[in-house]
N, C-alpha and C positions, 0 to 999 in steps of 0.2 A: 371868495369871502371866507374869513377866518371863523372859527367856531364861536368865539366870544361874541362876535357881531351877530351871528345867527341867533344865539340864545337871547341876546338883548332885544332883537327885533321881535322874536316870538313873545317875549315877556311883556312887550309894550303894545301888543296887538290884541284886539278882540276877535274871537273866532266864532263864525256862524257856520254850522254844518248844514249844507243844502241837501245832500242826498248820499245814501250809502247803497251802492249797487253791487250785487254779485251776479255775474253774467256768464253764460256758456255759449260758445260759438262752435259750430261744426265746420268741417273743412270747406264745404261749399258756400258758406256764408262769409260776409265781409262787411265791415263798417268803414265807410269811405267819407273823408272830408267832413268829419264831425267837429264843429267849432266848440271848444270847451266854454261853457257859460260862466265858469269860475275857475279858480285854481283847483288842481286835481292831482291826487296820487292814484297811480294804477299799479296794482300788485298782481303778478302772475302766480296763480296757485299751481296749475300744471298744464301741460300741453306746450305747443310751439306755434309761434305766429310771427309775421313780419309786421312790426309796429312803426309807424311814422309819425313823428311830432314835428309839424311844419316840414322843413326840408331834410331833417335827420331821420335816417332809417336804422332800425335795430332788429336783429334777430332775437326775439324774446323767448325765454323758456322759464321753467319753474324757478321761483324765488327771485325773479327780477322785479325791481321797483323803478317806476318811471314817474316823472313829475312834469307838469306843464302849467303855465299860467293862463289866466283868462284870455280867450281869443286864440289860443294855440289850436292848430288844425290837427286832429287826430284821425289816423286811419289804421285799421287792424285787419290783416288778411291771415286767417288761421291756416296752418299746415295740417293740423289734425284736431281732435277734440280739445278745445281751448277754454280754460276757466280762469277768470280774473275778478278782482275787486276794483271798483272805482269809488274813490271818496271825493266828492265835490264840496269845497269849502270856500268861504270868503273871509279874508283877514282885513280888518280896518284898524288904523292906529287908535290907541286909547287916549283919552283926554287926561291931562293937557298935552298937546302936541308940541314937542320942542322942535326948533329949527334943525338941530342936528339929526334928530330922528327922521324928520321929513326928507332931509337930504339923503340919508342912508337908504330910505325906502325908494327914492327916485333913482338912485344910482345902482343899488345892489339889493333889490328886494328878493328874499328867499321865496316869496309867494308867487313870483313871476318867472323864476328861473326854470330852465328846461334841462333835465338830466336823466340819465338812466344808470343803474348800478345793480350788480348781483349781490343780494344780501347774504352775508356770511353766517349770520345767526338768525334764521327766519322764524324759529319757534315762537319767540316772544312777540314778534311783530304779528304773526298769524293769530296768536292768541288774542291780541288786542283787536284785530280785524273781526274775529268771531264774536267778541264781546260787543263791538260796535254794531255789527249786523243784528245780533239778537236784541239789543236795546232799541235799535232804530224801529223795529217792528212791534215794540210793546205798545199796547193801546193807551196806557196811562201817561201822564205828562212827565213822570220821572224818567221815562225812557230817554228823552232828549238830553236830560242832564247827565245821565250815565254815558251817553254817546260822547258828549264833550269831554268827560273825565277820561274815557278810554282813548279818545283822540289825542289828548295832551300826553298821555303815557306812550302812545304810539310814536309821537314826534320826539319825545324825550329819548326813547329807545333808539330811534333813528339817529339822533344827534350823538348819542354815545358811540354808536357804531362808526359815525363819521370820525369821531375823535380817535377811536382805536385803530381804524384801518385807513385813515387818510383820505385821499382825493375821492370825489364823488364818482369819477369814472372808473376807479379801480375795480377790477373783477378778479375774484379768486375762488378757488374750490371751497365748497362749504365745509366748515370745520365742525364735524358732528360732535366731537368731544367737548368743544367749547360751548356749543349750543346746549348740550346736556347739562353742563355745569351752570350755565346761566339760568336755565329753567329750574334746576334744583334749588338754586339760591333764591329764586323768586317765589317758588311754590313748595318749599320744604314742609310747610305746615299742612299741606294737602296730601291725600293718598297718592304715592308715586311708586310705580313698579317698573321693572325692566320692560315689561310688555307695553306699558303706557309710553315710555320714552321711545321704544322701537316704533310705535305708531306715530308719535308726534314728529319724529325725525326722519321717518320714511326709510329706515334701514333695518336689517335683521339684527337680532340680539348679539350674534357672534361677532359681526363687524363692529357694532357699538362697543362691546367689551374690549375687543382688540385695540381699537383706536383710543378708547378712554384710558386703558392701561398704559399705552405707549405715551400718551400725553401727560397723564397725572399719576401714573404708577399706583393706581388703585382701581376699584370698580365703581360704577355709578351708585350702587346701593351702599357701599362702604363710604363713599363721599357724602351721600345723603345722611348717613348715620353721624358722620363727623359734624356736618352742619347743624343737624338737629341737637346733638349733644352740646355743641358749642353754644347754641341759643339757650338750651336748658340751663347751662352753667351760668349764663348771664342773668337769667330769671331767678335762679336759686340764690345767687349772690346779691342781686339788686332788688328783689321783691320778697314779700312774705306770702305769695300765692301758694296754695296747696299743691302738693306734688301731682295730684290727679289733674288739676287745672293746667299746670305747666306741661304735663305730658300731652294733653290735648292741644295746647298752643303750638307745640313743636311737631305735631303730626302723629301722636300715638294714642289711639283710643283705649288701649289696655294699659293702665298705669302700672300694673304688676309687671308686665313685660318690659315696660319702659324702665322700671327700677332695676330689673335684672340686667338689662342691657347697659344701663348707666354704670352699675357696679362692675360689670365685665370690663368696661373701657376705662374706668377711673380708679378702680380698686376700692371704692367706697359707695355707700348708698347715697341717694340724693340728699337726705337729711344730714348725713355725716358731712357731705360736701358743703352744705349750707353752713354748718357749724364751723367747719375748717375755714371757709371763706370769711366768715364773720371775725374769726380770731386771727386771720392773716397767716394761716399755717398750711395752706394748700400746696402740696408738692406734686410734681409731675409723676404720674403713675408709670411704673416700669414692671410689667408682668414677669420679666426675666429674673427679677430679684426673688421671685417666689418659685419659679420653675423654669427649666430650659425651654419648655413649651407651655404656653398658657393653658393648653387644653389637656395637659398630662400631669401626672404626679411628679414630685421632685425626683423620684427614682423609679425607672421602669424596670420590671423584672423580665429581662429579655430571654428568649429561648436560645439555648446552645444548639449549634448546627447538627450535632451528632444525635439529637433526639432525646437526650437526657435532660429532664427538667432540673437543672443544677442551680438552685436559688439559695443555697445555704448561706451565701455571703450576706443575704438580706435578713436572715432569721436571727442572727446574732446569738447562736447558742453553740456550746461545745468549743473544742479547739479546731479551728477551721481546717488545718492541714490533716489532722487525724480523721475528721468527719469525712473529708473528701476521699481519702484513701480507702476508708472502710466501704464507702459506696462503690468505688471503682473495683475493689476486690470482689465484692459480691457479683458485680456485673461480669467480671472476667471468669469467675467460677461457673456462672450460668452459661456463658458463651461456650466454654470448654465442654460442659455437659451436653449442650445441644449438638456440638460437633461429633461427640462420641456416639450419640443416638443416631445421627445421620449416617455415620460409618457402618453401624450395625445394620441399618436398613438398606444398604447399598446393594445387596444381593438380589433385589427384585429385578427379574429379567425384563419385565415390562418397561423399566426405566433405565436400562443399561445403555448408556450413550458412549461407552469407551470402545473404539474400534479395535484396540489391542486385545480385547477380550472376546472378539468375534462379533460384537454388536455394531449397529450403525447409529449414527446420530439421529435422534428424533427431531427432524427439521420442523415439522409442523408445531411441535411442542415448543421449540425454541422461538419460533416466530410469534406464537401466541403470547409468550412471555414478554416479548418486546412491545406488544400492543396492550398489555395489561397496564392500567394506571399504576403509577408509583404508590408505594405505601410508606408511611412514616413509622417510627419506632413502636407506636401503639397499634399498628396494623391497619390504621385507617387509610383509605385510598386518597391520594391527592391528584388533582387535575389542574390544568392550566386553562384559564378562561380568557379569551381575547376580547377586549372591550375598547371603548372610545379613547381611553388614555394609555393603552398598551396591553400588557398581560398581567394576570393575577393568578397566583397559585392558591388553591383552596383545598383544605384537607377535610375529607368526610362530608357529612351533611350538616350545614350550619343550623344551629338551634336558637341562637340569640341574634336576630336580624334587625337591623335598623334600616328604614327605607325613607328616602328623601324626596320622592315624587308621589303625586296622587295616583297616577296610573300604575306605579310600582306597587303601591299599597294594595290595589285591586288584584294585581298579579299574585302577590303573596297569599291573600285571602282565598283566591280561587283554588289553590292547592292545599288549603288547610294550614298554612303557616301564619300564625299570628305574630306580628312584629312586636318587639319589646319597646320600640319607639318609632314614631312616624311624624312627618310634618303634617300640620292640620290641613283639612280640606279647604278649598277656595270658598266653598259655600257650606254653611252648617256651623254648629257650635258644639265641639270643634270638627265633627265628622259629617260627611254626606249622610243623608237619611238612609240611603240604601246599604250602607256599611256600618252604621252606628252600633247595631247590636253585636257586631263581631269585633268591635274595637274597645270594648270595656277594659279599663285599667291599662291601656296602652299609653305610654308616656308621650306627651305632646312636645315636639322638638322645634317649635317655631313654625315658619312656613318655608316653602320651596326656595324663596329668595334669601332668607336669613335663618338657616338652621342653627341651632344652639350647640356649638362645639363642646362646651363643657358638659352639658347634659348627655350628649352622645358618648363622650369618654366615660362618664360615670356609670353608664349602663353596661360597660364591658362587653360590647357585641363581638360576635365572631364573624360577622359579615356586614358590610355597609353597601347599600345599593343607592346610587344617585344618578345625576344626569349632567353631562358636560355643559350644556347651555346654561343650566341653573347654578352649578356649583364648581365649575372648573377651578376657580381661584383657591378653593380650600381643599382641593383633592389631595395635595401632599400632606396636609394636616390630618385629613381623614385616614389616609393610609397609615399614619403613625399609630392610629387607634386600633385598626383592624383591617383585614383584607377588604379592598374596596373595588367595586365594579360599577362603571359608569356607562349608561347608554349615550348614544351620540346626539339624538334630537328628540323633540317632543311633538313636532308636526308630522303629518303623514300617517303611514300605516302603523297602528299601535302594535300589531303582531310582531314586528321586528324587535321591539324592546321586550315584549313578553317572552320571546324565545331566548333572548340573552339572560333574562332573570331566571328562567327555568334551568339554564346551564349552571348559573351561579349557585342556585339552591339545591342542585343535584336532584332535580325533579323533572328531567327532560321527558321521561315516559308519560308521567301524569299530565304534563303540559301539552304534549302532543295529542293525548287523548281528548283534552278539553278543546284544542283547536279543531280536531276532527269533528267533534260534536257540534261546535259552533258553525263550522263550514257546512255541515249537513243541515243545520237549521236554516242557514241562509239559502241553500239550494232549494229546500222545501218551500221557503217563503217566496222565492223567485218564481216557482211553478204556480203557487197559489195566487200570486199577484200579477201573473203574466199579462192580463188585459189592462193593468194599471201602469205598466212600466213606461209608457209613452208620456205620462204626466210629467210636466216640467216642475220640478221641486225647487223652490227658492228658500234659502236659509239666511236669516237676518238677525243681527244682534243689536240691541239698543243699550247704550250706556249714557251716563251724564255727559261724557266728553265727546262721544262720537257714535256714529252708526256704521256698521260693517255688513258686507255680504260675505258668506263663507263658500269657498270654492272646493275643488276636488281633493286637496291635500289637508283638509280639516278632518276632525274626528267623524262628524256626521257625513261629510262628503265621501270619505273612504267607504263607508257602509252603503251609501246610496249608489255608489259606483259598482260595488260588488253585487248589489241586487239588480243593477241594470237600469235604474231610473234615469230619465232624461233630466237635463238641467237647463236653466235659461242660459243664453249665450254668454252673459257676463260672468256666470259661475261655472261654465263648462271649460275650466282651465286647470292645468296642473299647477296650481298655486294654492296659497293658504287663505288669504283674505284680501278684500279691497275696501278701503275707507270711502264712505259715501258723502256726497253733499246733496242738498235738496234738488239741485239741478240734475243730478244723476238718479233721482228717484225712479224714472221709467225703467232703468236697468235692473231694478229689484223685482220686476213683475215675473209671473209664472202662472201655472195653473193652480198651485197652492203655495202659500207662504207660511212656513213655520218660523216663529220668532221667539227669542228669549231675551230677558232683560237683566242686565247686570246692575244691581242696586246695592249701595252700601247700607249696612244695618242701620235702621232708624231714620233713613233718608228717603226722599221721593223724587230726587232730581231726575233720575232716569225715567221714571213714570211720566214726568212732565215732558220729557223729550219724545216719548212714545205718543203722547196725546198731541203734541205740536206737529209731529211729522204725519201722523195719520189724519189730521185735520187739514193738511196742506192740499190744495187743489190737485197738484200733480199726483199725490198718493191716492186721493179719492178717485182719480181717473184710471188707476190700475185695474186690470181685470180681476185680480184677487180681491180687491176692495169691493168692486161692483158685484162680484159673485159670492161675497161673504166667505172667502177661502183663506181667512187669516186665522192661524192657530197658534196660540201661545203655548210654549213647551218649557220643560224644566232645563235650565242652563246646565246643571250638573250632569245630567244624562246626555244631553245633546252636544256638550262642548267641553266642560272643564275636567270632569272625572277621568275620561280618556282611557279607561282600562277594560279588562275582560267583563266585569260585571255590568258596567255601564253599556258596553256594546250589546250585551244580551237584552238589557232593558230597552235600549234604543230600538233594537230589532222588534221587540214586543210592541212598542208604541207605533212603529211604522206599519206593522201588519194590522194592528187593531184599527188604526185610522182608515186604511185603505179598504179593509174588508167591510167596515161599517159604512163606508161612503157609498152612496147610490149613484 
């Protein structure tokens, strides 16, 4: 059946939703010979099973979609933990019924056909399934209306995928980059982060960035910016809405940040763009007309390799040749004077290394010289720091440091280094409460995902600290500004990044002292809590979009493991997180459950999710719920801050809770 016929039949049919079911089956369970009471879509969330529709058998796995008409016999035999949606619906022709339409329905009805396909862009389909599921269980009558609306969007998305990828039976590897693009285009006005895309697409950020760049030659966040600014241009040119309202419509709650970003990419403010659009004089912005690098001045005063700060050609004073020679003459005279002084002092027997004069070469002194860090012309030591992007040579002890991660900010503050600029905290305005008093007058440089390059360059730092996962794409640009050191990852043991940052800051001794003090505190706490360590500690995060459990490679998981606490089976894994469904609520159980809530400022959607989940019968049946062992904690300390100071505060909270517990 061709696409046009499908669309026509859907348009001329009335749809009645009979049921929305989200089911979980274990390996020992089976559904056999279930006759579908109506047309049905079956969508596999995860797991594997052998599914049979009448006589056709299919090895089903995640992102597979199946369809059967009324009367089709369905059997499901899971191979492992198997989760799926079933949408039961009835389609009847709308009045008036034309003969042609009835003939089509009799000969090639899309509502009776049987097919299976692996969905290549599952994100949007799954989003609609979640919306239908939530609306179906609403107590008010509007829920059923919302279900129908989401169902039509589900079908429309499915038909678009038919058109793009051809035959229903075609199966292909999931295109993560394309899924991300389609999600961004559909949801650009909503909060979107690399972390959110990673969760929705079921892949790590490094793989997503690599595949997205290979497919589209940019990053997901840069693509999001392009889409948002494109929509903003349309609104500026076609409406008289206020800039603040337009910023909110395209996904920016801070209209000042939106205006700076808009000017960065277009060369003019939003109001200037509106005026230019009205007069028909908008020109394509090319930052190279202003500078070779959009983040640097038109002329960089580079350092000469011999150590002499030879920038006379920029000062435009005197006769250049004469000025240069006079500087060089002074340098030569000083060098000769130093040689003469050295010759006069050569008679010191303790340093005689000339065998011809009866002395022997001082081997230990020579070896020590080869191990001493190199020095530049000013006498400052230089050292090579190996990091995620290669090697970086750093001279002396940096004094003007820019830091582009939250955990990096904590590392700096722990050794008394106040950054001149930093990305804002994930929670707080703009800093976490536990560091706010130490961050007064620190320049805000955007967030970890979108640091402001122009502002970084304007601060003239002598060291930039960042992270490969967050800022790999702009590493070369950052390196043009100042020596740059990147950590490899953000998950797992935070001490690894801390050690690297101490090397870059030339604070290794201070850093090691802090690590020793922290480890001592942990050891003391372990002794103090010895009779509590068998307690199975569950960590859960609630947000508006999903619910997660946190495993051993999370920030809190690392400390719990160091202390020796037991974890529930689902969390006792060397992984970061696992996304939950209501069917998997039992795996959240433990002896105590610490949870935190990710809420957007001024909203309460996440709070509604907490209430909904905790009122679910499965949740109320948990031991932690029955025994009142549910403890809400600060997300910054337990999850997002991720650094030295948060680790100490987290240790304090764990010790306080378990010592107070009876």
